[in-house]
C-alpha positions in Angstrom: -26.2 13.2 -7.9 -24.2 12.0 -4.7 -24.0 8.2 -3.6 -21.7 6.9 -0.3 -19.9 4.0 0.0 -19.5 2.1 3.0 -16.7 -0.6 4.1 -17.8 -4.6 4.1 -16.2 -6.6 7.3 -13.4 -8.7 5.7 -14.0 -12.8 5.4 -11.8 -14.3 8.0 -9.5 -17.3 7.6 -9.6 -20.2 7.7 -10.0 -21.2 3.8 -9.6 -23.8 2.0 -8.7 -23.1 -1.7 -10.8 -24.3 -4.8 -9.3 -25.1 -8.3 -11.1 -26.1 -12.1 -9.5 -26.9 -15.2 -11.3 -27.1 -18.3 -10.4 -27.6 -22.2 -12.2 -23.9 -22.5 -10.6 -21.2 -20.2 -13.7 -18.9 -21.1 -15.7 -21.6 -19.3 -17.7 -19.9 -17.0 -17.8 -20.7 -13.2 -20.4 -21.1 -11.2 -20.5 -21.6 -7.3 -23.3 -22.9 -5.4 -25.5 -20.9 -8.5 -23.7 -17.7 -8.7 -21.3 -17.0 -11.2 -17.5 -16.2 -10.6 -15.8 -16.3 -13.2 -13.8 -17.7 -16.3 -12.4 -21.1 -15.6 -8.3 -19.3 -16.8 -9.1 -16.9 -13.4 -8.8 -20.7 -11.1 -7.1 -22.6 -13.0 -3.2 -22.6 -12.6 -0.7 -22.9 -9.7 -1.0 -18.9 -8.4 -4.5 -18.8 -8.9 -7.4 -20.3 -7.1 -10.2 -19.3 -5.2 -10.9 -18.7 -1.6 -13.8 -20.0 0.1 -14.6 -20.8 3.8 -14.7 -24.5 4.8 -18.0 -26.2 3.8 -19.9 -27.9 0.3 -20.3 -26.2 -2.6 -21.8 -27.2 -6.1 -19.3 -25.8 -8.9 -21.0 -25.9 -12.2 -18.1 -25.0 -15.0 -19.7 -24.4 -18.4 -17.7 -24.5 -21.1 -19.2 -22.4 -24.4 -19.1 -25.4 -26.5 -20.0 -28.5 -24.6 -21.6 -30.1 -21.7 -21.7 -28.4 -18.6 -19.5 -29.9 -15.3 -21.3 -30.3 -11.9 -19.4 -31.5 -9.0 -20.9 -31.3 -5.3 -17.3 -30.6 -3.2 -16.4 -30.1 0.5 -13.6 -27.2 1.0 -11.6 -27.9 4.4 -9.0 -25.1 5.4 -6.1 -25.1 4.5 -6.2 -27.5 1.2 -6.6 -27.5 -2.2 -9.8 -28.8 -3.9 -9.8 -29.5 -8.0 -13.0 -29.7 -10.0 -12.4 -30.8 -13.8 
């Protein structure tokens, strides 16, 4: 069996940065209903998720506890923090 991979186009700037903070570093992070990773991947000075400017719904679901759901607006060259 063979499969041919095709490159997808690179995203073009401008971007904003989304960071998350939660006591549970393994809390799942969803953006507009799509899983993006664990809180630990987006919560320190060197990490964040680059997103095009726009409105997003961010959900942080800890292993134990109540999920946090917030609507945020990402602005080019700015950082938004969801806690």
